[in-house]
A tleap script that builds the chain and sets N, CA, C and O, in Angstrom:
source leaprc.protein.ff14SB
mol = sequence {
  NMET ILE ASP LEU GLU ARG ILE LYS ALA GLU
  THR VAL ALA TYR PHE ARG ALA LEU ASP GLU
  ALA ALA THR GLN ARG HIE HIE PHE ARG HIE
  ALA ASP GLU GLU GLY GLY LEU TRP TYR ILE
  GLU ALA VAL PRO ASP ARG GLY GLU LEU VAL
  VAL ILE LYS GLN ALA GLU LEU THR SER ALA
  GLY ARG LEU HIE ARG TYR SER TRP GLU HIE
  LEU GLU ASP GLU HIE GLY GLY LEU THR ASP
  GLN ALA ILE ASP PRO GLU VAL ASP PRO LEU
  GLU PRO ILE PRO ALA GLY GLU PHE GLN ARG
  MET TRP THR CARG
}
set mol.1.N position { 17.358 24.835 1.359 }
set mol.1.CA position { 17.525 23.627 2.142 }
set mol.1.C position { 16.161 22.857 2.049 }
set mol.1.O position { 15.119 23.511 1.992 }
set mol.2.N position { 16.141 21.596 2.032 }
set mol.2.CA position { 15.009 20.908 1.974 }
set mol.2.C position { 14.240 20.717 3.340 }
set mol.2.O position { 14.795 20.418 4.397 }
set mol.3.N position { 12.887 20.931 3.176 }
set mol.3.CA position { 12.222 20.961 4.426 }
set mol.3.C position { 11.513 19.513 4.631 }
set mol.3.O position { 10.398 19.319 4.148 }
set mol.4.N position { 12.150 18.565 5.317 }
set mol.4.CA position { 11.638 17.278 5.230 }
set mol.4.C position { 10.263 17.129 6.164 }
set mol.4.O position { 9.516 16.175 5.946 }
set mol.5.N position { 10.009 17.905 7.005 }
set mol.5.CA position { 8.922 17.786 7.789 }
set mol.5.C position { 7.663 18.336 6.856 }
set mol.5.O position { 6.546 17.836 6.980 }
set mol.6.N position { 7.908 19.311 5.996 }
set mol.6.CA position { 6.912 19.777 5.091 }
set mol.6.C position { 6.567 18.729 4.141 }
set mol.6.O position { 5.407 18.367 3.939 }
set mol.7.N position { 7.650 18.220 3.527 }
set mol.7.CA position { 7.457 17.076 2.492 }
set mol.7.C position { 6.688 15.795 3.126 }
set mol.7.O position { 5.837 15.220 2.448 }
set mol.8.N position { 6.965 15.408 4.285 }
set mol.8.CA position { 6.412 14.376 4.893 }
set mol.8.C position { 4.736 14.746 5.216 }
set mol.8.O position { 3.829 13.923 5.090 }
set mol.9.N position { 4.590 15.914 5.578 }
set mol.9.CA position { 3.228 16.440 5.932 }
set mol.9.C position { 2.423 16.432 4.549 }
set mol.9.O position { 1.263 16.021 4.543 }
set mol.10.N position { 2.996 16.856 3.457 }
set mol.10.CA position { 2.386 16.829 2.136 }
set mol.10.C position { 2.114 15.398 1.582 }
set mol.10.O position { 1.113 15.177 0.900 }
set mol.11.N position { 3.013 14.443 1.883 }
set mol.11.CA position { 2.998 13.117 1.497 }
set mol.11.C position { 1.627 12.452 2.183 }
set mol.11.O position { 0.758 11.801 1.605 }
set mol.12.N position { 1.704 12.818 3.594 }
set mol.12.CA position { 0.572 12.045 4.441 }
set mol.12.C position { -0.713 12.740 3.925 }
set mol.12.O position { -1.679 12.023 3.661 }
set mol.13.N position { -0.794 14.023 3.768 }
set mol.13.CA position { -2.035 14.622 3.280 }
set mol.13.C position { -2.365 14.020 1.982 }
set mol.13.O position { -3.562 13.830 1.768 }
set mol.14.N position { -1.599 13.719 1.165 }
set mol.14.CA position { -1.832 13.234 -0.229 }
set mol.14.C position { -2.486 11.860 -0.120 }
set mol.14.O position { -3.609 11.647 -0.579 }
set mol.15.N position { -1.753 10.933 0.501 }
set mol.15.CA position { -2.283 9.499 0.750 }
set mol.15.C position { -3.506 9.471 1.459 }
set mol.15.O position { -4.324 8.576 1.242 }
set mol.16.N position { -3.731 10.463 2.376 }
set mol.16.CA position { -4.992 10.412 3.280 }
set mol.16.C position { -6.189 10.904 2.428 }
set mol.16.O position { -7.255 10.290 2.485 }
set mol.17.N position { -6.049 11.945 1.676 }
set mol.17.CA position { -7.046 12.434 0.779 }
set mol.17.C position { -7.490 11.296 -0.204 }
set mol.17.O position { -8.684 11.076 -0.412 }
set mol.18.N position { -6.497 10.592 -0.791 }
set mol.18.CA position { -6.879 9.556 -1.711 }
set mol.18.C position { -7.767 8.436 -0.956 }
set mol.18.O position { -8.817 8.002 -1.430 }
set mol.19.N position { -7.220 8.025 0.266 }
set mol.19.CA position { -7.936 7.169 0.978 }
set mol.19.C position { -9.486 7.558 1.438 }
set mol.19.O position { -10.452 6.826 1.225 }
set mol.20.N position { -9.533 8.657 2.009 }
set mol.20.CA position { -10.858 9.218 2.380 }
set mol.20.C position { -11.833 9.504 1.278 }
set mol.20.O position { -13.045 9.443 1.480 }
set mol.21.N position { -11.304 9.823 0.083 }
set mol.21.CA position { -12.068 10.167 -1.169 }
set mol.21.C position { -12.295 9.047 -1.987 }
set mol.21.O position { -13.092 9.264 -2.900 }
set mol.22.N position { -11.810 7.870 -1.925 }
set mol.22.CA position { -11.875 6.829 -2.780 }
set mol.22.C position { -13.317 6.285 -2.859 }
set mol.22.O position { -13.986 6.056 -1.851 }
set mol.23.N position { -13.768 6.088 -4.161 }
set mol.23.CA position { -15.084 5.427 -4.517 }
set mol.23.C position { -14.794 4.206 -5.219 }
set mol.23.O position { -15.744 3.475 -5.500 }
set mol.24.N position { -13.580 3.859 -5.559 }
set mol.24.CA position { -13.223 2.620 -6.201 }
set mol.24.C position { -11.883 2.144 -5.594 }
set mol.24.O position { -10.915 2.904 -5.612 }
set mol.25.N position { -11.800 0.882 -5.047 }
set mol.25.CA position { -10.679 0.347 -4.545 }
set mol.25.C position { -10.325 -0.972 -5.151 }
set mol.25.O position { -11.198 -1.803 -5.402 }
set mol.26.N position { -8.978 -1.189 -5.403 }
set mol.26.CA position { -8.545 -2.457 -6.111 }
set mol.26.C position { -7.623 -3.149 -4.999 }
set mol.26.O position { -6.835 -2.494 -4.317 }
set mol.27.N position { -7.795 -4.549 -4.878 }
set mol.27.CA position { -7.083 -5.202 -3.942 }
set mol.27.C position { -6.231 -6.415 -4.625 }
set mol.27.O position { -6.789 -7.155 -5.436 }
set mol.28.N position { -4.895 -6.590 -4.279 }
set mol.28.CA position { -4.146 -7.525 -4.924 }
set mol.28.C position { -3.123 -8.113 -3.719 }
set mol.28.O position { -2.862 -7.633 -2.615 }
set mol.29.N position { -2.703 -9.205 -4.298 }
set mol.29.CA position { -1.696 -9.987 -3.409 }
set mol.29.C position { -0.551 -10.255 -4.330 }
set mol.29.O position { -0.694 -10.325 -5.551 }
set mol.30.N position { 0.759 -10.426 -3.622 }
set mol.30.CA position { 1.887 -10.711 -4.367 }
set mol.30.C position { 2.752 -11.393 -3.461 }
set mol.30.O position { 2.887 -10.993 -2.305 }
set mol.31.N position { 3.448 -12.563 -3.978 }
set mol.31.CA position { 4.265 -13.403 -3.116 }
set mol.31.C position { 5.784 -12.975 -3.616 }
set mol.31.O position { 6.075 -12.951 -4.812 }
set mol.32.N position { 6.593 -12.686 -2.707 }
set mol.32.CA position { 7.849 -12.314 -2.967 }
set mol.32.C position { 9.050 -13.477 -2.872 }
set mol.32.O position { 8.811 -14.536 -2.291 }
set mol.33.N position { 10.117 -13.264 -3.368 }
set mol.33.CA position { 11.128 -14.363 -3.435 }
set mol.33.C position { 11.522 -14.980 -2.103 }
set mol.33.O position { 11.916 -16.144 -2.040 }
set mol.34.N position { 11.412 -14.177 -1.017 }
set mol.34.CA position { 11.618 -14.758 0.315 }
set mol.34.C position { 10.599 -15.520 1.101 }
set mol.34.O position { 10.736 -15.902 2.263 }
set mol.35.N position { 9.485 -15.707 0.271 }
set mol.35.CA position { 8.289 -16.445 0.919 }
set mol.35.C position { 7.353 -15.417 1.606 }
set mol.35.O position { 6.515 -15.929 2.350 }
set mol.36.N position { 7.335 -14.183 1.510 }
set mol.36.CA position { 6.474 -13.162 2.087 }
set mol.36.C position { 5.399 -12.943 1.130 }
set mol.36.O position { 5.496 -13.117 -0.085 }
set mol.37.N position { 4.352 -12.543 1.772 }
set mol.37.CA position { 3.048 -12.183 0.936 }
set mol.37.C position { 2.839 -10.733 1.279 }
set mol.37.O position { 2.955 -10.251 2.406 }
set mol.38.N position { 2.482 -10.023 0.054 }
set mol.38.CA position { 2.113 -8.559 0.121 }
set mol.38.C position { 0.666 -8.426 -0.217 }
set mol.38.O position { 0.191 -9.046 -1.168 }
set mol.39.N position { -0.122 -7.552 0.611 }
set mol.39.CA position { -1.339 -7.276 0.332 }
set mol.39.C position { -1.418 -5.844 -0.048 }
set mol.39.O position { -0.785 -5.031 0.626 }
set mol.40.N position { -2.150 -5.442 -1.086 }
set mol.40.CA position { -2.195 -4.073 -1.555 }
set mol.40.C position { -3.667 -3.619 -1.788 }
set mol.40.O position { -4.534 -4.345 -2.274 }
set mol.41.N position { -3.841 -2.359 -1.391 }
set mol.41.CA position { -5.163 -1.563 -1.690 }
set mol.41.C position { -4.752 -0.429 -2.445 }
set mol.41.O position { -3.943 0.366 -1.968 }
set mol.42.N position { -5.290 -0.269 -3.705 }
set mol.42.CA position { -4.907 0.926 -4.590 }
set mol.42.C position { -6.076 1.466 -5.012 }
set mol.42.O position { -7.107 0.797 -5.087 }
set mol.43.N position { -6.006 2.764 -5.332 }
set mol.43.CA position { -7.172 3.493 -5.884 }
set mol.43.C position { -6.646 4.369 -7.120 }
set mol.43.O position { -5.500 4.816 -7.178 }
set mol.44.N position { -7.561 4.544 -8.034 }
set mol.44.CA position { -7.134 5.338 -9.245 }
set mol.44.C position { -6.933 6.894 -8.867 }
set mol.44.O position { -7.634 7.502 -8.058 }
set mol.45.N position { -5.894 7.410 -9.567 }
set mol.45.CA position { -5.569 8.726 -9.355 }
set mol.45.C position { -4.764 9.127 -10.577 }
set mol.45.O position { -3.716 8.564 -10.893 }
set mol.46.N position { -5.360 10.217 -11.302 }
set mol.46.CA position { -4.728 10.705 -12.544 }
set mol.46.C position { -4.257 9.624 -13.488 }
set mol.46.O position { -3.107 9.696 -13.921 }
set mol.47.N position { -5.130 8.525 -13.881 }
set mol.47.CA position { -4.773 7.468 -14.737 }
set mol.47.C position { -3.905 6.512 -14.203 }
set mol.47.O position { -3.486 5.622 -14.944 }
set mol.48.N position { -3.575 6.561 -13.039 }
set mol.48.CA position { -2.664 5.371 -12.517 }
set mol.48.C position { -3.370 4.844 -11.194 }
set mol.48.O position { -4.262 5.448 -10.599 }
set mol.49.N position { -2.826 3.623 -10.834 }
set mol.49.CA position { -3.368 2.909 -9.643 }
set mol.49.C position { -2.279 3.200 -8.531 }
set mol.49.O position { -1.154 2.703 -8.562 }
set mol.50.N position { -2.727 4.045 -7.564 }
set mol.50.CA position { -1.837 4.537 -6.480 }
set mol.50.C position { -2.152 3.511 -5.184 }
set mol.50.O position { -3.289 3.265 -4.782 }
set mol.51.N position { -1.026 3.012 -4.664 }
set mol.51.CA position { -1.241 2.140 -3.486 }
set mol.51.C position { -1.368 3.163 -2.274 }
set mol.51.O position { -0.598 4.092 -2.029 }
set mol.52.N position { -2.522 2.787 -1.559 }
set mol.52.CA position { -2.737 3.661 -0.252 }
set mol.52.C position { -2.539 2.867 0.997 }
set mol.52.O position { -2.311 3.392 2.087 }
set mol.53.N position { -2.641 1.503 0.784 }
set mol.53.CA position { -2.324 0.584 2.000 }
set mol.53.C position { -1.714 -0.557 1.553 }
set mol.53.O position { -2.062 -1.139 0.526 }
set mol.54.N position { -0.715 -0.950 2.356 }
set mol.54.CA position { 0.096 -2.160 2.000 }
set mol.54.C position { 0.514 -2.813 3.159 }
set mol.54.O position { 1.091 -2.175 4.040 }
set mol.55.N position { 0.260 -4.203 3.285 }
set mol.55.CA position { 0.653 -4.978 4.317 }
set mol.55.C position { 1.626 -6.129 3.835 }
set mol.55.O position { 1.366 -6.769 2.815 }
set mol.56.N position { 2.763 -6.376 4.604 }
set mol.56.CA position { 3.618 -7.581 4.232 }
set mol.56.C position { 3.478 -8.332 5.425 }
set mol.56.O position { 3.531 -7.868 6.563 }
set mol.57.N position { 3.255 -9.784 5.037 }
set mol.57.CA position { 3.241 -10.801 5.894 }
set mol.57.C position { 4.501 -11.625 5.598 }
set mol.57.O position { 4.555 -12.338 4.596 }
set mol.58.N position { 5.570 -11.521 6.523 }
set mol.58.CA position { 6.900 -12.096 6.161 }
set mol.58.C position { 6.850 -13.607 6.388 }
set mol.58.O position { 5.968 -14.113 7.080 }
set mol.59.N position { 7.771 -14.287 5.819 }
set mol.59.CA position { 7.878 -15.753 5.780 }
set mol.59.C position { 8.058 -16.201 7.163 }
set mol.59.O position { 7.853 -17.390 7.406 }
set mol.60.N position { 8.448 -15.330 8.191 }
set mol.60.CA position { 8.404 -15.514 9.631 }
set mol.60.C position { 7.156 -15.197 10.346 }
set mol.60.O position { 7.152 -15.242 11.576 }
set mol.61.N position { 6.193 -14.910 9.748 }
set mol.61.CA position { 4.922 -14.539 10.181 }
set mol.61.C position { 4.777 -13.226 10.888 }
set mol.61.O position { 3.890 -13.101 11.732 }
set mol.62.N position { 5.608 -12.215 10.595 }
set mol.62.CA position { 5.526 -10.855 11.128 }
set mol.62.C position { 4.775 -10.024 10.044 }
set mol.62.O position { 5.077 -10.075 8.852 }
set mol.63.N position { 3.749 -9.236 10.564 }
set mol.63.CA position { 3.087 -8.366 9.681 }
set mol.63.C position { 3.444 -6.995 9.914 }
set mol.63.O position { 3.528 -6.490 11.034 }
set mol.64.N position { 3.664 -6.371 8.760 }
set mol.64.CA position { 3.971 -4.877 8.718 }
set mol.64.C position { 3.077 -4.291 7.914 }
set mol.64.O position { 2.902 -4.765 6.792 }
set mol.65.N position { 2.358 -3.164 8.340 }
set mol.65.CA position { 1.309 -2.356 7.672 }
set mol.65.C position { 1.833 -0.827 7.441 }
set mol.65.O position { 2.358 -0.128 8.308 }
set mol.66.N position { 1.602 -0.492 6.207 }
set mol.66.CA position { 1.917 0.894 5.873 }
set mol.66.C position { 0.583 1.529 5.177 }
set mol.66.O position { -0.187 0.908 4.443 }
set mol.67.N position { 0.470 2.948 5.577 }
set mol.67.CA position { -0.612 3.642 5.072 }
set mol.67.C position { -0.300 5.073 5.325 }
set mol.67.O position { 0.818 5.320 5.776 }
set mol.68.N position { -1.183 6.122 5.086 }
set mol.68.CA position { -0.874 7.515 5.401 }
set mol.68.C position { -0.595 7.511 6.770 }
set mol.68.O position { 0.225 8.344 7.155 }
set mol.69.N position { -1.169 6.646 7.709 }
set mol.69.CA position { -1.128 6.663 9.038 }
set mol.69.C position { 0.264 6.234 9.445 }
set mol.69.O position { 0.733 6.776 10.446 }
set mol.70.N position { 0.969 5.355 8.819 }
set mol.70.CA position { 2.268 4.990 9.197 }
set mol.70.C position { 2.923 4.642 7.783 }
set mol.70.O position { 2.793 3.562 7.207 }
set mol.71.N position { 3.612 5.683 7.345 }
set mol.71.CA position { 4.287 5.689 6.056 }
set mol.71.C position { 5.496 4.681 5.994 }
set mol.71.O position { 5.642 3.979 4.994 }
set mol.72.N position { 6.326 4.610 7.015 }
set mol.72.CA position { 7.499 3.808 7.064 }
set mol.72.C position { 8.056 3.523 8.486 }
set mol.72.O position { 7.716 4.125 9.505 }
set mol.73.N position { 8.867 2.621 8.413 }
set mol.73.CA position { 9.600 2.120 9.680 }
set mol.73.C position { 10.888 1.508 9.271 }
set mol.73.O position { 11.332 1.647 8.131 }
set mol.74.N position { 11.545 0.767 10.284 }
set mol.74.CA position { 12.869 0.259 9.930 }
set mol.74.C position { 12.779 -1.005 9.003 }
set mol.74.O position { 13.755 -1.525 8.464 }
set mol.75.N position { 11.503 -1.421 8.891 }
set mol.75.CA position { 11.288 -2.661 7.941 }
set mol.75.C position { 11.050 -2.415 6.505 }
set mol.75.O position { 11.371 -3.222 5.633 }
set mol.76.N position { 10.416 -1.154 6.258 }
set mol.76.CA position { 9.982 -0.866 4.924 }
set mol.76.C position { 9.113 0.511 4.973 }
set mol.76.O position { 9.257 1.385 5.828 }
set mol.77.N position { 8.199 0.539 3.915 }
set mol.77.CA position { 7.326 1.656 3.777 }
set mol.77.C position { 6.467 1.515 2.778 }
set mol.77.O position { 6.539 0.567 1.995 }
set mol.78.N position { 5.546 2.466 2.701 }
set mol.78.CA position { 4.539 2.449 1.524 }
set mol.78.C position { 5.131 2.727 0.354 }
set mol.78.O position { 5.900 3.682 0.241 }
set mol.79.N position { 4.818 1.886 -0.679 }
set mol.79.CA position { 5.494 2.380 -1.981 }
set mol.79.C position { 5.105 3.693 -2.531 }
set mol.79.O position { 3.967 4.122 -2.342 }
set mol.80.N position { 5.973 4.344 -3.190 }
set mol.80.CA position { 5.631 5.474 -3.773 }
set mol.80.C position { 5.519 5.471 -5.271 }
set mol.80.O position { 5.462 6.495 -5.951 }
set mol.81.N position { 5.490 4.187 -5.755 }
set mol.81.CA position { 5.355 3.915 -7.184 }
set mol.81.C position { 3.915 3.476 -7.574 }
set mol.81.O position { 3.287 2.708 -6.846 }
set mol.82.N position { 3.407 3.961 -8.707 }
set mol.82.CA position { 2.035 3.422 -9.109 }
set mol.82.C position { 2.336 1.955 -9.586 }
set mol.82.O position { 3.427 1.564 -10.000 }
set mol.83.N position { 1.153 1.181 -9.458 }
set mol.83.CA position { 1.172 -0.276 -10.033 }
set mol.83.C position { 0.455 -0.415 -11.254 }
set mol.83.O position { -0.464 0.340 -11.573 }
set mol.84.N position { 0.888 -1.432 -11.987 }
set mol.84.CA position { 0.120 -1.687 -13.235 }
set mol.84.C position { -0.085 -3.210 -13.128 }
set mol.84.O position { 0.858 -3.997 -13.215 }
set mol.85.N position { -1.455 -3.615 -12.921 }
set mol.85.CA position { -1.742 -5.063 -12.735 }
set mol.85.C position { -1.461 -5.825 -13.953 }
set mol.85.O position { -1.348 -7.042 -13.808 }
set mol.86.N position { -1.319 -5.300 -15.206 }
set mol.86.CA position { -1.044 -5.875 -16.374 }
set mol.86.C position { 0.365 -6.213 -16.545 }
set mol.86.O position { 0.715 -7.098 -17.325 }
set mol.87.N position { 1.203 -5.519 -15.823 }
set mol.87.CA position { 2.648 -5.585 -15.877 }
set mol.87.C position { 3.307 -6.297 -14.643 }
set mol.87.O position { 4.076 -7.258 -14.666 }
set mol.88.N position { 2.815 -5.585 -13.529 }
set mol.88.CA position { 3.305 -6.165 -12.232 }
set mol.88.C position { 2.838 -7.524 -11.804 }
set mol.88.O position { 1.649 -7.764 -12.013 }
set mol.89.N position { 3.588 -8.478 -11.226 }
set mol.89.CA position { 2.982 -9.756 -10.956 }
set mol.89.C position { 2.102 -9.726 -9.642 }
set mol.89.O position { 2.538 -10.152 -8.572 }
set mol.90.N position { 0.873 -9.212 -9.789 }
set mol.90.CA position { -0.100 -9.052 -8.772 }
set mol.90.C position { -1.257 -9.996 -9.166 }
set mol.90.O position { -1.581 -10.188 -10.338 }
set mol.91.N position { -1.899 -10.610 -8.028 }
set mol.91.CA position { -3.069 -11.311 -8.187 }
set mol.91.C position { -4.292 -10.593 -7.586 }
set mol.91.O position { -4.264 -10.297 -6.392 }
set mol.92.N position { -5.328 -10.306 -8.321 }
set mol.92.CA position { -6.396 -9.673 -7.675 }
set mol.92.C position { -7.079 -10.460 -6.670 }
set mol.92.O position { -7.250 -11.654 -6.914 }
set mol.93.N position { -7.510 -9.961 -5.541 }
set mol.93.CA position { -8.168 -10.588 -4.516 }
set mol.93.C position { -9.447 -9.899 -3.908 }
set mol.93.O position { -9.515 -8.670 -3.944 }
set mol.94.N position { -10.303 -10.525 -3.437 }
set mol.94.CA position { -11.546 -9.908 -2.855 }
set mol.94.C position { -11.067 -8.905 -1.803 }
set mol.94.O position { -10.058 -9.065 -1.115 }
set mol.95.N position { -11.953 -7.776 -1.742 }
set mol.95.CA position { -11.769 -6.724 -0.627 }
set mol.95.C position { -11.714 -7.419 0.683 }
set mol.95.O position { -10.808 -7.057 1.433 }
set mol.96.N position { -12.567 -8.407 1.120 }
set mol.96.CA position { -12.708 -9.096 2.294 }
set mol.96.C position { -11.222 -9.741 2.689 }
set mol.96.O position { -10.775 -9.659 3.833 }
set mol.97.N position { -10.586 -10.328 1.706 }
set mol.97.CA position { -9.314 -10.917 1.951 }
set mol.97.C position { -8.306 -9.928 2.367 }
set mol.97.O position { -7.517 -10.138 3.288 }
set mol.98.N position { -8.346 -8.822 1.655 }
set mol.98.CA position { -7.402 -7.651 2.019 }
set mol.98.C position { -7.757 -7.251 3.616 }
set mol.98.O position { -6.884 -7.269 4.483 }
set mol.99.N position { -8.911 -6.953 3.838 }
set mol.99.CA position { -9.392 -6.427 5.039 }
set mol.99.C position { -9.070 -7.489 6.244 }
set mol.99.O position { -8.714 -7.079 7.349 }
set mol.100.N position { -9.192 -8.629 6.005 }
set mol.100.CA position { -8.814 -9.643 7.010 }
set mol.100.C position { -7.196 -9.585 7.381 }
set mol.100.O position { -6.788 -9.689 8.537 }
set mol.101.N position { -6.467 -9.430 6.402 }
set mol.101.CA position { -4.994 -9.333 6.611 }
set mol.101.C position { -4.752 -7.871 7.208 }
set mol.101.O position { -3.897 -7.712 8.080 }
set mol.102.N position { -5.441 -6.911 6.775 }
set mol.102.CA position { -5.093 -5.529 7.244 }
set mol.102.C position { -5.570 -5.445 8.765 }
set mol.102.O position { -4.925 -4.817 9.606 }
set mol.103.N position { -6.549 -6.011 9.000 }
set mol.103.CA position { -7.113 -5.936 10.553 }
set mol.103.C position { -6.421 -7.029 11.411 }
set mol.103.O position { -6.613 -7.014 12.627 }
set mol.104.N position { -5.678 -7.916 10.888 }
set mol.104.CA position { -5.181 -8.908 11.726 }
set mol.104.C position { -4.310 -8.642 12.887 }
set mol.104.O position { -3.909 -9.574 13.584 }
savepdb mol mol.pdb
quit
């Protein structure tokens, strides 16, 4: 039988460790088809860029934040897919822009 609580605890521990140990952070923005804006903070891990924080500002002005502290809710969740800025439609942004949205 699958132990969902153990899996969630391991997932939280993984993203928390990445966040706390990060020495290099990358920040991006992405506009979706519905007019929402996504703000992403990612760190390198094993040759990939792993998203550790993600904020969605919906077209209605609602802000949803996801990180190891809040992995998911009824609106969505922190992506479990690595990103590739050369393939994914992401716009690099300054860290300050990401922080302003994250702490809004």
